N, C-alpha and C positions, 0 to 999 in steps of 0.2 A: 651792327652784326659783328660777331667774332670772326677773326681771320681763319681760325681753325677750331673745330669743336674739341673741347677737352673731354677726355674719357677717364673715369675713375674706375679702376679695377681692384678687386679684392684677391688676396693670396691666402693660402692656408695658414700662414704665420700671423696674419692679422686677426684682430678681434672680430666677432660677428658684426656685420654692418646692417643697421636698421635704417631704411629709408621711410620717412613719413611724408606723404603727399598731402599738404594742407595744414595750415597753422590756425585753424579755427579752434573751437573749444575742445574737441576731441583730440586733434593732433597735438595741440599744445600740452594737454594733460598727459598724453602718452609720453611725450618727450620728457616732461618733468618727472614722471613716475619711473623713468629709466635712468635717472641721474646717478644712482649708485650701483647700477648693473654694469658688468664688464662688457660693454658694447660700444661701438661708435655709431653715432646717429647723424644722419643728414636730413634736415627739415627743409622741404621745398615748398615755396608758396609764390604765387604770382604777384603778391603784394608784400611790402616790407613791414607791414603792421598787422597786428591782431585787432579785430574790431569786435566791440561788444554789441552784437546785433540787436538785442532787445531794446536798446535805446536809440537805434538809428532813426526811428520816427521822430524823435525829439530834435535831431539834427535837421531832418527834413522840414520841420515846422519852426525852426529858428530858436528853439529853447536852449540848445546846446551847440557848441562848436565841434567840428570833427575831432580836434585834439582831446576833447573831453571823453570820448568814447573809443579811442584807438591808441595803441602803444606800439612802438617799434619792437619787432620780434627779437632783434639782436639785443636790445636793452633788457627784455624780459629774461633772456637766457644767457646773459653775459657771464654769469658766475658758474654756469654748468659747462665744464670743460670737455665733456664727451659729445657735445652738439656742434655741428656746423650748419649754419643757415645759408641757404641759397635762394636768391630771388629769381625765379624762373617759372615758366608755365609747363606743366606736364603735357606732352604731346601724344605719347604712346608708351606701351609697356610690352616688352618681349618676355612673357612669363617663362617660356622654355629656357631662354638664356639668362633669366633673372636679371634683366636690365631695364631701367627706366630711362626713356628718352625725353629730355626736356628741351626748351628753347635755347638753353645755354650750355648744357652739359649732359653727358650720359653717365648714369650711375648704376653700378652693379650692386646687388643687394643679397643679403642672406634672409632678411625679413622685410616685407613691404607692408606698410599700413596705409590704406586708402582712407583719408579723412578729407576728401575733396568737396564735401558739402553738396549744395544744390543751387539751382538757379530758378528763375521765374518760368512758370508753365502757362502758356497761352492756349493750351488744349488744341494744338494743331493750327493755331492762327498766329504764327510768329511775326507776320506782317503787322500785327497790332503793336508790337513792342515799341516802335519809335513814338507812338502816340500815347502810350500808357506805361510809363516806366514802373518797374517794381522796386523793391527795397531790400537789397542784399549787401551792398557795399557802400563805402563812404561816397564814392562818385555818384551812386544812385541817389543818396540822400541830398547831396548838394545840388544835383540836377532838379530834383523835385522841389527843393527850396527855391531855386531860381525861377522855375515855372510858376510856382505858387505865389511868390511875392511879385513877380513881373506882371501877373494878371491884374493885380490891384493898380500898379503903376500905369498900365495901358488903359485900364478902365477910367482912370482919372482924366485922360486926354481925348477919348473918343466921344463923338457927338451922337452917333447912332445908338438908339435905345436897345435894339436887338443885339448889337455888338457888345454893348456894355453888360447886358444880362448874361450873354455867353461868357464873357470874361469873368464875371462874378459867380459863375457856376462851377462847382468842384465836385467831381464824381470819384468815389472810391469803390472799386470792384472787389468784393470779397468781404464777408462778415465774420472772419476769424478774429483773433486777438489783434493782429496788425491792422486790419481794416477798422476795427472799433477804436483802437487807440489813435489812428490817423484822423478819423472823422471827428473824434472829440477834440483833438488838438487843433485842427483847422477851424472848428467852430469857436474855440476859445480865442484864437488869434483874430478871427473876423469880428466876433461880437464884442471882445473886450480890448485886446492889445491895440488894434488899429482904429478903434472907433473914433478917435479925435485927430487922426493923423492926415486926413485928406479933406479937401475943400469942396470938390465937385461931386464926390461919391460918398455914400454911407456904407462902409464895409459891413455893417450889421445887416444889410439887406442881402448879403451873399446867400446863395443857395448851395447847401451841402447835401449831397445824395449818397447814401451808402446802399450798394446793391449786393444782394446775396441770393444765389440761386436756390439755396436750401430753404427749409421752412422756418428757420430761426437763426439768430445770430449766435456766435460762440458755440458751435455744435459740440465741442469737447467738454463744455461746462455743463453742470446740472441746469435743468430748465429754469428753476427760480432765479439763478444768477443771470442767465441769458435774458430773462424777462426784465430783471432789474436794469441790465445794461441797455436794453431797448428803450425802456421808459426814460432813463437818464439822458440818452442821446436825443430823444424826441423833445425832452424838456430844454435841451440846448439848441433846439431849432434844426436838428438834423432830420432830413427825410430818409426813411428806411423803406426800401423796396425788397420785400421777401418773395421767394419763389419766382424770381425774375432772372433769366439768363441773358447775358450779353451776346448778341448775335453779330455785332459789327462795331468797329472802332476806327476812327479816323481823326484827322486834325481838327474837325469841327465838333466832335463829341462821340456819343455812343448810341448804338441802336439796341433796343430790347425787343422781346417778342411782341410786336405790335405797337411799339412806340419809339420815340426818339428823344434824347436829351442833348441839347446843344450845350457844350462845355469846352472851355479853353484848356482846362486842367483835368486830366484823368490819371488816377493812380491805381496800379494793379496790385492787389493783395489776395488774389483768388486761388493761387496754387503754386506748387513748386515741382520741379523735376530734378532728379539726381544728376550729378556729373556723368560724363561718358565712361566712368571707370569700368562698368560691366562690359562695355564694348571693347575696351582696351585689352581685356584678358579673356574674352569669350565666355564670361560667366552668365548665369541665368538671372535676369532682372525681374522685378515685379512691375506692376503697371506704372509706377512712378520712376522706373529706371534704377531703383536701388538693388544692390546685389543681395540675393538670397543666401545668407551665410549660415554656417553651422552654429551649434549652441555655444561653441567657443569663439565665435566671430571670425572663424577662418572661412575662406572661400572653398566650396566643395572641390576636392581633387587638387587643391593648392594649399597645403597646410602651412606654407611659409608666407601666405598672403592673407591679410586681415582687412576687413572693412568695418568702419565705425561711423557713428553719427548719421547724417542724412544720406550717406552712401550705402548704409546697411539696412537690410530688412530682416529683423529677427523678432520672434514672438515674445511678448512679455508674459507675466504670470497669469494674466487674464485671457491669454490666447490671441490677443490683438497685437499688431505690430507695435514695437516700441516707438513712441512719438519722436518726431524730429525736433527736439528742443535741446537747449544748452545742457541742462542737468543730465539728460540721457547720454549725450555725446561725451561729457566728462566721465561719466561712469564707465562707458565703453572704453575710452582711452586708458583709464586706470586699469581696467580688467585686462586688456591686451598686453599692457606692460607686465602684468603678473604672469601671463602665459609665456611671454618671451623670456622673462627672468627665470622661470622654472625650467625652461628648455636649456638655457645657457648654463644654469647651475646644476643640471641633471637632477632636478627635484620633481616630484609628482605634479602633474598639471592641476591647476585649481579647478573647482567644480564649475559646471556650466554657468554662463553669464546669467545673472538675475537682476533685472531692472527694478529699482526702488523709486517709485514715483513720489516726488517731494511735494507736489501740489500744482495748482494752476492759478495764475494771476493775470489780470488785465486791468489797466487803468482806463477810465472813461473820460476823465478830465480833472479839472481842479476840484479837489476834495471828494473825488468819487472813484471807486475801483471795486472789482469783484475778486474775491480770493477763496479758493477751495483747498483746505488742508485736511485730507482724510474726510472725516465726517463733519468737520468744522467749516462753516461758510461765513465769510465776512463781507460786508458791503459798506458803501458810503465812505465817510471820512476816516474811520478806523481802518477800513480796507486800503484806502489810499496811503495812510501812514505806514502800514505794513508793507505794501508794494514798494514804497520809496525806500524803506530801510533795507529790504532784501536786495534791491538793485544797487544801492550804494555799497552794501557789503561785498557784493560780487565784482565790483569794479577793481581793476588792477592798480595798485599804488595809492598811497596816502594822499598825494597831491590831487589825483582825479576824484577821489571820494570827497575831499574837502571842497573842491571847485564845484562839483555837481550839486552837493548839498547846499552850498551857498547860492548857486544859481536858482535852484528850486525854491529856496526860501525867499529870495528876492522876487522871483516871478509870482510866488504865492501872495506876497504882500502888495506888489505894485501892478500885477498883470502884465508886466513888461517882458520882452524877450530880446536879448542883446545880440543875437547872431543873425540879424536881418541885413546881411551885407550881400548885395548883388551889383551888377554893373552891365553896361552895354559894351561889347567888344569893339575896339576901334576898327575902322575900315582897313582892308589889306590892299 
């Protein structure tokens, strides 16, 4: 704890101060886009690194290490002199006084950008969280990896058949892209990577269950691509339960409407809820907690406050809310930077934000993926190659691109995964 809280105040003589809460895709893009604008920027995040969330599931399934998908924020922005990075958690905002209260420092602002992202939504059952971790941060991925690999280790030494079956049962709740990718990756590890590593158990007998409350997997994808993903997962030995809602979750497994699955490892990929940003400033949220923003991404009645990414609810060209994905967040971050630059430079405001959807991608496993680019739909090995190229391209830094590409090539050729490192904590 700090002996005394530091307070940063702005004076009329200083340049406009932009506070960006969150260093995800949107916040980082906004900071970079303001590099040549005559403003001072403070970027606040509870973590000292930016995480490439689309590949977190590969950390959770031991294909990549955390350092392959995360980079220190200070290193990313070290050459940008008008940015100050602070590692702190936002606690509250005094919109009337234009002040952000964090766990380390109080920040006065002229412009505030909420890029605080989202967290797991258990639909009113937060007590399920300890038994079914979601996947949003590096810590989530490493915890899932620990539970996932530890299940095999424990199954190797238990004598009770029921206990062994429970340990070798893995349940993924949610049939969106994250759930599909997790199910496929776990199936690959169990069926191929670990098949010769144990003596008393056969990992290939593992039961992997993907539960989706809706009528089909990948609801944002066209039906033919969703059907392809369903067939591919079933070919990999994944059980798919459609139209089934989870009604209970505990340390022993999950309850469905009318049935029960005993499982030692449950992974939550069923939904997200926005950060409390709307509560901090008394803004109107949608059902997912996102702030309902104006067409220029400002908060109604607060033209100096913006919300982007998973924190914002804004309609796209088709009238539906812009999806909470990385390309959308980056587009919002770049747009807000243009609005702020126009105000600082006394230029006309840019036209309203227009989201340009670049496509949908999801990998199902080795040599299999689904891709939608406009009217073009790609599946199978070609889709997997395209998915791989796109994700490598958007990684930060040549080193990470090379390492990830090399790891994927090695895994493709040998079925091995090198990040299978866990341990038992010593007694205290």
